[in-house]
TIMAR-249922 format. One record per atom (N, C-alpha, C, O, CB): residue number from 1; residue in one letter; x, y, z. Coordinates in steps of 0.05 Angstrom, whole numbers, always signed. Atoms other than C-alpha are relative to their C-alpha. Glycine has a CB too. Example, Ala and Ser with C-alpha at 12.3 -4.5 7.8 and 13.67 -1.06 7.14 Angstrom:
<pts>
[pt 1 'A' [+18 -24 +0]]
[pt 1 'A' [+246 -90 +156]]
[pt 1 'A' [+18 +24 +0]]
[pt 1 'A' [+39 +24 +13]]
[pt 1 'A' [-20 +1 +25]]
[pt 2 'S' [-16 -24 -1]]
[pt 2 'S' [+273 -21 +143]]
[pt 2 'S' [-15 +22 +14]]
[pt 2 'S' [-5 +44 +18]]
[pt 2 'S' [+9 +9 -29]]
</pts>
This chain:
<pts>
[pt 1 'Q' [-1 +28 -2]]
[pt 1 'Q' [+102 +284 -251]]
[pt 1 'Q' [-7 -8 +29]]
[pt 1 'Q' [-4 +7 +48]]
[pt 1 'Q' [+28 -11 -7]]
[pt 2 'V' [+7 +11 -26]]
[pt 2 'V' [+78 +241 -194]]
[pt 2 'V' [+15 -26 +5]]
[pt 2 'V' [+19 -42 -13]]
[pt 2 'V' [-31 -5 +2]]
[pt 3 'R' [-12 +26 -7]]
[pt 3 'R' [+115 +186 -158]]
[pt 3 'R' [-8 -7 +28]]
[pt 3 'R' [-15 +10 +45]]
[pt 3 'R' [+31 +2 -2]]
[pt 4 'L' [+8 +11 -26]]
[pt 4 'L' [+99 +141 -99]]
[pt 4 'L' [+25 -12 +13]]
[pt 4 'L' [+39 -27 +1]]
[pt 4 'L' [-22 -21 -2]]
[pt 5 'V' [-24 +9 -14]]
[pt 5 'V' [+154 +128 -47]]
[pt 5 'V' [-9 -16 +24]]
[pt 5 'V' [-22 -5 +42]]
[pt 5 'V' [+18 +24 +8]]
[pt 6 'E' [+7 +18 -22]]
[pt 6 'E' [+146 +69 +0]]
[pt 6 'E' [+23 -3 +20]]
[pt 6 'E' [+46 +1 +13]]
[pt 6 'E' [-8 -28 -11]]
[pt 7 'S' [-20 +6 -20]]
[pt 7 'S' [+181 +52 +64]]
[pt 7 'S' [-13 -19 +21]]
[pt 7 'S' [-38 -20 +23]]
[pt 7 'S' [+12 +26 +14]]
[pt 8 'G' [+10 +15 -22]]
[pt 8 'G' [+175 +5 +123]]
[pt 8 'G' [+1 -30 -2]]
[pt 8 'G' [-6 -44 +17]]
[pt 8 'G' [-28 +7 +5]]
[pt 9 'G' [-2 +29 +3]]
[pt 9 'G' [+187 -65 +96]]
[pt 9 'G' [+23 -11 +16]]
[pt 9 'G' [+38 +5 +28]]
[pt 9 'G' [+3 -8 -29]]
[pt 10 'G' [-22 +12 -14]]
[pt 10 'G' [+235 -114 +126]]
[pt 10 'G' [-5 -29 +8]]
[pt 10 'G' [-24 -42 -2]]
[pt 10 'G' [+7 +16 +25]]
[pt 11 'L' [+2 +27 -10]]
[pt 11 'L' [+244 -180 +162]]
[pt 11 'L' [-12 +0 +28]]
[pt 11 'L' [-4 +15 +45]]
[pt 11 'L' [+28 -14 +0]]
[pt 12 'V' [+13 +1 -25]]
[pt 12 'V' [+199 -198 +219]]
[pt 12 'V' [-7 -29 +6]]
[pt 12 'V' [-11 -45 -12]]
[pt 12 'V' [-26 +17 +1]]
[pt 13 'Q' [+7 +27 -8]]
[pt 13 'Q' [+184 -261 +259]]
[pt 13 'Q' [-30 -5 -2]]
[pt 13 'Q' [-46 +15 +0]]
[pt 13 'Q' [+10 -6 +28]]
[pt 14 'P' [+29 +5 +0]]
[pt 14 'P' [+116 -295 +254]]
[pt 14 'P' [-13 +10 +26]]
[pt 14 'P' [-2 +7 +48]]
[pt 14 'P' [-6 -31 -3]]
[pt 15 'G' [+13 -12 -23]]
[pt 15 'G' [+67 -260 +299]]
[pt 15 'G' [+7 +29 +4]]
[pt 15 'G' [-6 +43 +20]]
[pt 15 'G' [+5 -15 +25]]
[pt 16 'G' [-9 -28 -3]]
[pt 16 'G' [+103 -194 +293]]
[pt 16 'G' [-16 +20 -17]]
[pt 16 'G' [-35 +13 -30]]
[pt 16 'G' [+29 +2 -8]]
[pt 17 'S' [+14 -21 +13]]
[pt 17 'S' [+82 -128 +264]]
[pt 17 'S' [+20 +17 -17]]
[pt 17 'S' [+43 +20 -10]]
[pt 17 'S' [-15 +18 +20]]
[pt 18 'L' [-14 -19 +16]]
[pt 18 'L' [+105 -80 +210]]
[pt 18 'L' [-19 +22 -9]]
[pt 18 'L' [-43 +17 -11]]
[pt 18 'L' [+14 -13 -24]]
[pt 19 'R' [+17 -21 +10]]
[pt 19 'R' [+79 -13 +186]]
[pt 19 'R' [+13 +11 -26]]
[pt 19 'R' [+36 +20 -26]]
[pt 19 'R' [-3 +23 +21]]
[pt 20 'L' [-9 -11 +26]]
[pt 20 'L' [+86 +7 +113]]
[pt 20 'L' [-11 +28 -4]]
[pt 20 'L' [-34 +34 +4]]
[pt 20 'L' [-9 -19 -23]]
[pt 21 'S' [+9 -27 +6]]
[pt 21 'S' [+82 +79 +90]]
[pt 21 'S' [+5 +5 -30]]
[pt 21 'S' [+23 -6 -42]]
[pt 21 'S' [+15 +21 +17]]
[pt 22 'C' [-3 -8 +29]]
[pt 22 'C' [+73 +108 +20]]
[pt 22 'C' [-9 +28 -3]]
[pt 22 'C' [-31 +35 +3]]
[pt 22 'C' [-16 -19 -18]]
[pt 23 'V' [+7 -29 +4]]
[pt 23 'V' [+76 +182 +4]]
[pt 23 'V' [+1 +6 -29]]
[pt 23 'V' [+19 -2 -44]]
[pt 23 'V' [+20 +18 +16]]
[pt 24 'A' [+2 -10 +28]]
[pt 24 'A' [+55 +212 -62]]
[pt 24 'A' [+14 +27 -1]]
[pt 24 'A' [+8 +45 +14]]
[pt 24 'A' [-30 +1 -9]]
[pt 25 'K' [-15 -25 +3]]
[pt 25 'K' [+102 +266 -86]]
[pt 25 'K' [-3 +10 -29]]
[pt 25 'K' [-8 -5 -47]]
[pt 25 'K' [+29 -4 +7]]
[pt 26 'G' [+0 -12 +26]]
[pt 26 'G' [+101 +314 -144]]
[pt 26 'G' [-23 +19 -3]]
[pt 26 'G' [-34 +30 +16]]
[pt 26 'G' [-2 -22 -21]]
[pt 27 'S' [+21 -20 +6]]
[pt 27 'S' [+49 +357 -179]]
[pt 27 'S' [-28 -13 +3]]
[pt 27 'S' [-40 -21 -17]]
[pt 27 'S' [+4 +11 -29]]
[pt 28 'I' [+25 +14 -6]]
[pt 28 'I' [-13 +328 -146]]
[pt 28 'I' [-23 +19 +1]]
[pt 28 'I' [-24 +39 +16]]
[pt 28 'I' [+3 -15 +27]]
[pt 29 'G' [+25 -15 +0]]
[pt 29 'G' [-81 +356 -161]]
[pt 29 'G' [-19 -12 +21]]
[pt 29 'G' [-29 +1 +39]]
[pt 29 'G' [-13 +1 -28]]
[pt 30 'R' [+18 +14 -18]]
[pt 30 'R' [-123 +304 -125]]
[pt 30 'R' [+7 -30 +0]]
[pt 30 'R' [+13 -41 -21]]
[pt 30 'R' [-30 +5 -8]]
[pt 31 'I' [-4 +29 -2]]
[pt 31 'I' [-114 +233 -99]]
[pt 31 'I' [-27 -13 +6]]
[pt 31 'I' [-41 -5 +25]]
[pt 31 'I' [+21 -6 +22]]
[pt 32 'Y' [+25 +15 -4]]
[pt 32 'Y' [-173 +185 -104]]
[pt 32 'Y' [+6 -25 +16]]
[pt 32 'Y' [+16 -23 +38]]
[pt 32 'Y' [-13 -6 -27]]
[pt 33 'D' [-5 +25 -15]]
[pt 33 'D' [-167 +112 -84]]
[pt 33 'D' [+30 -5 +4]]
[pt 33 'D' [+46 +2 -14]]
[pt 33 'D' [-13 -24 -15]]
[pt 34 'M' [-28 +9 -5]]
[pt 34 'M' [-103 +87 -52]]
[pt 34 'M' [-1 -29 +10]]
[pt 34 'M' [-22 -38 +21]]
[pt 34 'M' [+14 +19 +21]]
[pt 35 'G' [+1 +28 -9]]
[pt 35 'G' [-83 +16 -37]]
[pt 35 'G' [+27 -12 +1]]
[pt 35 'G' [+47 -1 -8]]
[pt 35 'G' [-18 -16 -18]]
[pt 36 'W' [-25 +16 -1]]
[pt 36 'W' [-31 -36 -24]]
[pt 36 'W' [-6 -27 -13]]
[pt 36 'W' [-26 -40 -8]]
[pt 36 'W' [+9 -5 +30]]
[pt 37 'Y' [+1 +26 +13]]
[pt 37 'Y' [-19 -97 -68]]
[pt 37 'Y' [+25 -15 +9]]
[pt 37 'Y' [+44 -4 +20]]
[pt 37 'Y' [+0 +4 -31]]
[pt 38 'R' [-24 +16 -5]]
[pt 38 'R' [+29 -154 -59]]
[pt 38 'R' [+4 -20 -22]]
[pt 38 'R' [-15 -28 -35]]
[pt 38 'R' [-1 -14 +27]]
[pt 39 'Q' [-6 +19 +22]]
[pt 39 'Q' [+64 -200 -107]]
[pt 39 'Q' [+24 -18 +8]]
[pt 39 'Q' [+44 -9 +18]]
[pt 39 'Q' [+7 +15 -25]]
[pt 40 'D' [-21 +19 -3]]
[pt 40 'D' [+105 -263 -100]]
[pt 40 'D' [+9 -8 -28]]
[pt 40 'D' [-7 -8 -47]]
[pt 40 'D' [-10 -25 +17]]
[pt 41 'P' [-10 +9 +27]]
[pt 41 'P' [+149 -289 -157]]
[pt 41 'P' [-18 -23 -10]]
[pt 41 'P' [-23 -42 +5]]
[pt 41 'P' [+29 -9 +2]]
[pt 42 'G' [+15 +21 +12]]
[pt 42 'G' [+107 -331 -203]]
[pt 42 'G' [-30 +1 +6]]
[pt 42 'G' [-45 -15 -3]]
[pt 42 'G' [+10 -26 +8]]
[pt 43 'K' [+28 -2 -8]]
[pt 43 'K' [+41 -308 -173]]
[pt 43 'K' [-11 +27 -11]]
[pt 43 'K' [+4 +45 -17]]
[pt 43 'K' [-3 -2 +30]]
[pt 44 'Q' [+12 -24 +8]]
[pt 44 'Q' [-9 -256 -193]]
[pt 44 'Q' [+1 +21 +22]]
[pt 44 'Q' [+0 +15 +45]]
[pt 44 'Q' [-29 -5 -9]]
[pt 45 'R' [+2 -22 -20]]
[pt 45 'R' [-9 -188 -160]]
[pt 45 'R' [-28 +1 +11]]
[pt 45 'R' [-47 -1 -4]]
[pt 45 'R' [+8 +27 -14]]
[pt 46 'E' [+26 -1 -12]]
[pt 46 'E' [-65 -184 -110]]
[pt 46 'E' [-4 +24 +17]]
[pt 46 'E' [+15 +34 +29]]
[pt 46 'E' [-4 -26 +17]]
[pt 47 'L' [+7 -23 -17]]
[pt 47 'L' [-100 -127 -75]]
[pt 47 'L' [-1 -10 +29]]
[pt 47 'L' [-16 -29 +35]]
[pt 47 'L' [-27 +13 -9]]
[pt 48 'V' [+0 +7 -29]]
[pt 48 'V' [-86 -131 +0]]
[pt 48 'V' [-21 +17 +14]]
[pt 48 'V' [-37 +7 +29]]
[pt 48 'V' [+28 +5 +12]]
[pt 49 'A' [+18 -19 -13]]
[pt 49 'A' [-124 -69 +23]]
[pt 49 'A' [-2 +25 -17]]
[pt 49 'A' [+17 +34 -29]]
[pt 49 'A' [+9 +6 +29]]
[pt 50 'G' [+5 -25 +15]]
[pt 50 'G' [-155 -7 -8]]
[pt 50 'G' [-15 +19 +18]]
[pt 50 'G' [-30 +11 +36]]
[pt 50 'G' [-14 -5 -26]]
[pt 51 'I' [+15 -21 -15]]
[pt 51 'I' [-181 +59 +18]]
[pt 51 'I' [-7 +22 -19]]
[pt 51 'I' [+9 +31 -35]]
[pt 51 'I' [+17 +11 +24]]
[pt 52 'S' [+10 -21 +18]]
[pt 52 'S' [-223 +110 -19]]
[pt 52 'S' [+6 +28 +11]]
[pt 52 'S' [+16 +31 +34]]
[pt 52 'S' [-30 -3 -5]]
[pt 53 'D' [-5 -28 -9]]
[pt 53 'D' [-218 +186 -14]]
[pt 53 'D' [-21 +8 +21]]
[pt 53 'D' [-19 +29 +33]]
[pt 53 'D' [-1 +19 -23]]
[pt 54 'T' [+20 -4 -22]]
[pt 54 'T' [-279 +181 +33]]
[pt 54 'T' [+5 -19 +23]]
[pt 54 'T' [-12 -23 +41]]
[pt 54 'T' [-29 -3 -11]]
[pt 55 'F' [-10 +17 -22]]
[pt 55 'F' [-241 +131 +77]]
[pt 55 'F' [-15 -27 +2]]
[pt 55 'F' [-13 -40 +22]]
[pt 55 'F' [-3 +15 +26]]
[pt 56 'A' [+12 +27 +1]]
[pt 56 'A' [-282 +70 +57]]
[pt 56 'A' [+23 -20 -5]]
[pt 56 'A' [+40 -15 -22]]
[pt 56 'A' [-22 -3 -22]]
[pt 57 'T' [-22 +19 +3]]
[pt 57 'T' [-237 +9 +64]]
[pt 57 'T' [-9 -27 -9]]
[pt 57 'T' [-33 -35 -6]]
[pt 57 'T' [+14 -3 +27]]
[pt 58 'T' [+5 +27 +9]]
[pt 58 'T' [-233 -60 +34]]
[pt 58 'T' [+25 -17 +5]]
[pt 58 'T' [+48 -6 +3]]
[pt 58 'T' [-8 -2 -30]]
[pt 59 'Y' [-22 +18 -6]]
[pt 59 'Y' [-189 -120 +52]]
[pt 59 'Y' [-4 -27 -14]]
[pt 59 'Y' [-27 -36 -17]]
[pt 59 'Y' [+4 -4 +30]]
[pt 60 'T' [+2 +28 +9]]
[pt 60 'T' [-174 -187 +21]]
[pt 60 'T' [-5 -17 +25]]
[pt 60 'T' [+4 -11 +47]]
[pt 60 'T' [+26 -8 -16]]
[pt 61 'D' [+7 +17 -22]]
[pt 61 'D' [-200 -243 +64]]
[pt 61 'D' [+24 -9 +17]]
[pt 61 'D' [+21 -12 +41]]
[pt 61 'D' [-15 -24 -10]]
[pt 62 'A' [-24 +11 -14]]
[pt 62 'A' [-130 -268 +82]]
[pt 62 'A' [+11 +19 +21]]
[pt 62 'A' [+25 +10 +39]]
[pt 62 'A' [+21 -7 -20]]
[pt 63 'V' [-12 -19 -19]]
[pt 63 'V' [-113 -204 +120]]
[pt 63 'V' [-21 +13 +17]]
[pt 63 'V' [-14 +29 +35]]
[pt 63 'V' [+16 +21 -15]]
[pt 64 'Q' [+22 -12 -15]]
[pt 64 'Q' [-181 -184 +147]]
[pt 64 'Q' [+4 -6 +30]]
[pt 64 'Q' [+9 -28 +38]]
[pt 64 'Q' [-27 -11 -9]]
[pt 65 'G' [-3 +3 -29]]
[pt 65 'G' [-175 -171 +222]]
[pt 65 'G' [+29 +2 +9]]
[pt 65 'G' [+34 +4 +33]]
[pt 65 'G' [-11 -26 +9]]
[pt 66 'R' [-28 -2 -7]]
[pt 66 'R' [-99 -168 +220]]
[pt 66 'R' [+14 +25 -10]]
[pt 66 'R' [+31 +37 +3]]
[pt 66 'R' [+15 -25 -10]]
[pt 67 'F' [-12 -24 +12]]
[pt 67 'F' [-82 -110 +174]]
[pt 67 'F' [-19 +23 +2]]
[pt 67 'F' [-44 +19 +1]]
[pt 67 'F' [+8 -6 -30]]
[pt 68 'I' [+17 -24 +0]]
[pt 68 'I' [-107 -39 +178]]
[pt 68 'I' [+12 +21 -20]]
[pt 68 'I' [+35 +28 -18]]
[pt 68 'I' [-2 +13 +29]]
[pt 69 'I' [-8 -20 +19]]
[pt 69 'I' [-103 +11 +121]]
[pt 69 'I' [-11 +27 +9]]
[pt 69 'I' [-34 +29 +18]]
[pt 69 'I' [-9 -7 -29]]
[pt 70 'S' [+9 -27 -7]]
[pt 70 'S' [-107 +86 +134]]
[pt 70 'S' [+14 +20 -18]]
[pt 70 'S' [+33 +13 -32]]
[pt 70 'S' [+6 +6 +30]]
[pt 71 'R' [-13 -21 +17]]
[pt 71 'R' [-90 +151 +99]]
[pt 71 'R' [-1 +27 +14]]
[pt 71 'R' [-18 +32 +31]]
[pt 71 'R' [-14 +1 -27]]
[pt 72 'D' [-3 -27 -10]]
[pt 72 'D' [-69 +221 +115]]
[pt 72 'D' [-1 +18 -24]]
[pt 72 'D' [+19 +22 -38]]
[pt 72 'D' [+26 +5 +17]]
[pt 73 'N' [+3 -16 +24]]
[pt 73 'N' [-96 +266 +61]]
[pt 73 'N' [+16 +26 +0]]
[pt 73 'N' [+25 +35 -21]]
[pt 73 'N' [-29 +7 -5]]
[pt 74 'A' [-16 -24 -2]]
[pt 74 'A' [-60 +327 +86]]
[pt 74 'A' [+29 -4 -9]]
[pt 74 'A' [+42 +14 -19]]
[pt 74 'A' [-1 +11 +29]]
[pt 75 'N' [-27 +6 +7]]
[pt 75 'N' [+6 +292 +74]]
[pt 75 'N' [+3 -20 -23]]
[pt 75 'N' [+24 -31 -28]]
[pt 75 'N' [+15 -11 +24]]
[pt 76 'N' [+0 +17 +24]]
[pt 76 'N' [-14 +250 +13]]
[pt 76 'N' [+13 -27 +6]]
[pt 76 'N' [+28 -38 -10]]
[pt 76 'N' [+16 +13 -23]]
[pt 77 'T' [-13 +25 -9]]
[pt 77 'T' [+5 +187 +51]]
[pt 77 'T' [-21 -22 +6]]
[pt 77 'T' [-43 -16 +17]]
[pt 77 'T' [+17 +6 +25]]
[pt 78 'V' [+16 +23 -7]]
[pt 78 'V' [-25 +118 +58]]
[pt 78 'V' [+17 -19 +16]]
[pt 78 'V' [+41 -23 +11]]
[pt 78 'V' [-12 -15 -25]]
[pt 79 'Y' [-14 +18 -18]]
[pt 79 'Y' [-6 +68 +112]]
[pt 79 'Y' [-12 -28 -1]]
[pt 79 'Y' [-36 -31 -7]]
[pt 79 'Y' [+1 +11 +29]]
[pt 80 'L' [+11 +27 -4]]
[pt 80 'L' [-13 -7 +122]]
[pt 80 'L' [+13 -10 +25]]
[pt 80 'L' [+36 -17 +26]]
[pt 80 'L' [+7 -18 -25]]
[pt 81 'Q' [-8 +12 -25]]
[pt 81 'Q' [-8 -31 +193]]
[pt 81 'Q' [-5 -30 -2]]
[pt 81 'Q' [-28 -39 -5]]
[pt 81 'Q' [-14 +12 +25]]
[pt 82 'M' [+2 +29 +3]]
[pt 82 'M' [+6 -106 +190]]
[pt 82 'M' [+7 -13 +27]]
[pt 82 'M' [+29 -11 +37]]
[pt 82 'M' [+19 -10 -22]]
[pt 83 'N' [-3 +13 -26]]
[pt 83 'N' [-4 -146 +254]]
[pt 83 'N' [-3 -30 -3]]
[pt 83 'N' [-13 -40 -24]]
[pt 83 'N' [-20 +10 +21]]
[pt 84 'S' [+2 +29 +1]]
[pt 84 'S' [+0 -220 +270]]
[pt 84 'S' [+9 -12 -26]]
[pt 84 'S' [-4 -28 -39]]
[pt 84 'S' [-30 -9 +6]]
[pt 85 'L' [-11 +8 +26]]
[pt 85 'L' [+43 -231 +209]]
[pt 85 'L' [+5 -30 -1]]
[pt 85 'L' [+14 -42 +18]]
[pt 85 'L' [+25 +16 -7]]
[pt 86 'K' [-4 +29 +5]]
[pt 86 'K' [+47 -301 +179]]
[pt 86 'K' [+21 -3 -22]]
[pt 86 'K' [+24 +15 -39]]
[pt 86 'K' [-26 -14 -7]]
[pt 87 'P' [-19 +5 +22]]
[pt 87 'P' [+100 -332 +133]]
[pt 87 'P' [-13 +4 -27]]
[pt 87 'P' [+0 +13 -46]]
[pt 87 'P' [+11 -28 +2]]
[pt 88 'E' [+14 -3 +26]]
[pt 88 'E' [+48 -331 +77]]
[pt 88 'E' [-5 +29 -7]]
[pt 88 'E' [-14 +35 -30]]
[pt 88 'E' [-26 -15 +0]]
[pt 89 'D' [+2 -28 +7]]
[pt 89 'D' [+47 -255 +81]]
[pt 89 'D' [+25 +10 -14]]
[pt 89 'D' [+26 +33 -23]]
[pt 89 'D' [-5 +17 +25]]
[pt 90 'T' [-25 -8 +13]]
[pt 90 'T' [+117 -254 +53]]
[pt 90 'T' [-4 +6 -30]]
[pt 90 'T' [-16 -10 -44]]
[pt 90 'T' [+21 -23 +2]]
[pt 91 'A' [+4 -9 +28]]
[pt 91 'A' [+118 -216 -13]]
[pt 91 'A' [+12 +28 -3]]
[pt 91 'A' [+21 +40 +17]]
[pt 91 'A' [-31 +1 -7]]
[pt 92 'V' [-6 -29 +6]]
[pt 92 'V' [+137 -150 -46]]
[pt 92 'V' [-27 +14 +2]]
[pt 92 'V' [-46 +7 -12]]
[pt 92 'V' [+14 +4 -28]]
[pt 93 'Y' [+24 -16 -3]]
[pt 93 'Y' [+85 -99 -25]]
[pt 93 'Y' [+3 +26 -16]]
[pt 93 'Y' [+23 +40 -14]]
[pt 93 'Y' [-5 +6 +30]]
[pt 94 'L' [+0 -24 +18]]
[pt 94 'L' [+68 -44 -75]]
[pt 94 'L' [-23 +18 +7]]
[pt 94 'L' [-46 +10 +11]]
[pt 94 'L' [-1 -9 -30]]
[pt 95 'C' [+20 -21 -5]]
[pt 95 'C' [+32 +21 -63]]
[pt 95 'C' [-12 +8 -27]]
[pt 95 'C' [+2 +9 -47]]
[pt 95 'C' [+13 +24 +14]]
[pt 96 'N' [+14 -9 +23]]
[pt 96 'N' [-20 +43 -113]]
[pt 96 'N' [-17 +24 +7]]
[pt 96 'N' [-29 +25 +28]]
[pt 96 'N' [-17 -22 -13]]
[pt 97 'A' [+17 -23 -4]]
[pt 97 'A' [-56 +109 -120]]
[pt 97 'A' [-11 +10 -27]]
[pt 97 'A' [+3 +10 -47]]
[pt 97 'A' [+14 +23 +15]]
[pt 98 'R' [+12 -12 +24]]
[pt 98 'R' [-104 +139 -171]]
[pt 98 'R' [+2 +30 +5]]
[pt 98 'R' [-11 +41 +23]]
[pt 98 'R' [-30 -9 -4]]
[pt 99 'V' [-7 -28 -5]]
[pt 99 'V' [-80 +210 -179]]
[pt 99 'V' [-6 +17 -25]]
[pt 99 'V' [+0 +9 -48]]
[pt 99 'V' [+30 +3 +7]]
[pt 100 'R' [+2 -20 +22]]
[pt 100 'R' [-100 +270 -221]]
[pt 100 'R' [+22 +20 +5]]
[pt 100 'R' [+22 +35 +25]]
[pt 100 'R' [-29 +13 +0]]
[pt 101 'A' [-22 -18 -3]]
[pt 101 'A' [-37 +308 -231]]
[pt 101 'A' [-8 +28 -9]]
[pt 101 'A' [-27 +32 -25]]
[pt 101 'A' [+25 -9 -17]]
[pt 102 'V' [+6 -28 +7]]
[pt 102 'V' [-37 +384 -237]]
[pt 102 'V' [+6 +4 -30]]
[pt 102 'V' [+27 -4 -40]]
[pt 102 'V' [+17 +19 +17]]
[pt 103 'K' [-4 -7 +28]]
[pt 103 'K' [-46 +408 -309]]
[pt 103 'K' [+4 -24 -18]]
[pt 103 'K' [+14 -21 -40]]
[pt 103 'K' [+23 +19 -3]]
[pt 104 'V' [-1 +24 +17]]
[pt 104 'V' [-50 +337 -335]]
[pt 104 'V' [-28 -11 -1]]
[pt 104 'V' [-42 -9 +19]]
[pt 104 'V' [+21 -21 +12]]
[pt 105 'G' [+26 +10 +5]]
[pt 105 'G' [-113 +304 -363]]
[pt 105 'G' [-13 -15 +23]]
[pt 105 'G' [-12 -6 +46]]
[pt 105 'G' [+0 -16 -22]]
[pt 106 'P' [+15 +14 -20]]
[pt 106 'P' [-155 +253 -326]]
[pt 106 'P' [+19 -15 +20]]
[pt 106 'P' [+43 -17 +15]]
[pt 106 'P' [-18 -20 -13]]
[pt 107 'A' [-15 +15 -20]]
[pt 107 'A' [-133 +214 -264]]
[pt 107 'A' [+10 -27 -12]]
[pt 107 'A' [-3 -38 -30]]
[pt 107 'A' [-17 -6 +25]]
[pt 108 'R' [-11 +25 +8]]
[pt 108 'R' [-90 +153 -274]]
[pt 108 'R' [+13 -14 +24]]
[pt 108 'R' [+18 -2 +44]]
[pt 108 'R' [+21 +3 -23]]
[pt 109 'D' [-13 +15 -22]]
[pt 109 'D' [-58 +98 -232]]
[pt 109 'D' [+30 +4 +0]]
[pt 109 'D' [+43 +4 -21]]
[pt 109 'D' [-7 -30 -3]]
[pt 110 'Y' [-28 -1 -4]]
[pt 110 'Y' [+11 +105 -204]]
[pt 110 'Y' [+8 -22 +19]]
[pt 110 'Y' [-8 -31 +36]]
[pt 110 'Y' [+10 +28 +11]]
[pt 111 'W' [-10 +22 -17]]
[pt 111 'W' [+54 +51 -171]]
[pt 111 'W' [+26 +8 +13]]
[pt 111 'W' [+43 +22 +1]]
[pt 111 'W' [+4 -25 -17]]
[pt 112 'G' [-26 -3 -13]]
[pt 112 'G' [+110 +52 -121]]
[pt 112 'G' [+19 -22 -10]]
[pt 112 'G' [+12 -39 -26]]
[pt 112 'G' [-4 -2 +31]]
[pt 113 'Q' [-21 +19 +9]]
[pt 113 'Q' [+174 +13 -130]]
[pt 113 'Q' [-2 -27 +14]]
[pt 113 'Q' [+11 -46 +4]]
[pt 113 'Q' [+28 +12 +4]]
[pt 114 'G' [+3 +25 -14]]
[pt 114 'G' [+155 -40 -80]]
[pt 114 'G' [+19 -2 +24]]
[pt 114 'G' [+41 +8 +23]]
[pt 114 'G' [+5 -24 -18]]
[pt 115 'T' [-16 +4 -24]]
[pt 115 'T' [+181 -59 -11]]
[pt 115 'T' [-3 -29 +9]]
[pt 115 'T' [-26 -39 +11]]
[pt 115 'T' [-7 +21 +23]]
[pt 116 'Q' [+1 +28 -7]]
[pt 116 'Q' [+199 -129 +11]]
[pt 116 'Q' [-8 -4 +29]]
[pt 116 'Q' [+3 +9 +47]]
[pt 116 'Q' [+28 -13 -5]]
[pt 117 'V' [+8 +9 -27]]
[pt 117 'V' [+164 -159 +71]]
[pt 117 'V' [+6 -30 +2]]
[pt 117 'V' [-5 -46 -14]]
[pt 117 'V' [-30 +7 +6]]
[pt 118 'T' [-7 +28 -4]]
[pt 118 'T' [+193 -225 +96]]
[pt 118 'T' [-8 -8 +29]]
[pt 118 'T' [+2 +5 +48]]
[pt 118 'T' [+30 -5 -5]]
[pt 119 'V' [+9 +10 -26]]
[pt 119 'V' [+160 -263 +153]]
[pt 119 'V' [+13 -28 +4]]
[pt 119 'V' [+5 -47 -9]]
[pt 119 'V' [-31 -1 +3]]
[pt 120 'S' [-14 +25 -3]]
[pt 120 'S' [+206 -317 +178]]
[pt 120 'S' [+13 -1 +28]]
[pt 120 'S' [+20 +20 +39]]
[pt 120 'S' [+22 -3 -21]]
[pt 121 'S' [-14 +3 -26]]
[pt 121 'S' [+235 -345 +243]]
[pt 121 'S' [+29 -8 -5]]
[pt 121 'S' [+44 -11 +14]]
[pt 121 'S' [-14 -22 +17]]
</pts>
């Protein structure tokens, strides 16, 4: 089995920074794309940032220039460095990874449990 474990959320003032981490654990054969999504109650889940297994990155326009996604393949970890945070960044942030588990068929998407990020003064 594969699971994603997130950490790093919390309360921060506008203009502040937070760093989210997500480590994939379990019987991992290979990890392909990884990413961070966010969701507010009553709103659709949106992709914040993604990174491929070749380190190509993508960002939603709202965070371009403020957030940086990175990954450490040796440790099956993806990070999201969030700078210049705004109140509208407040949401539950969820880690996503496309993983081919050992001795299990094709790759599939896995999700973390989510970590709350609140930007408020």
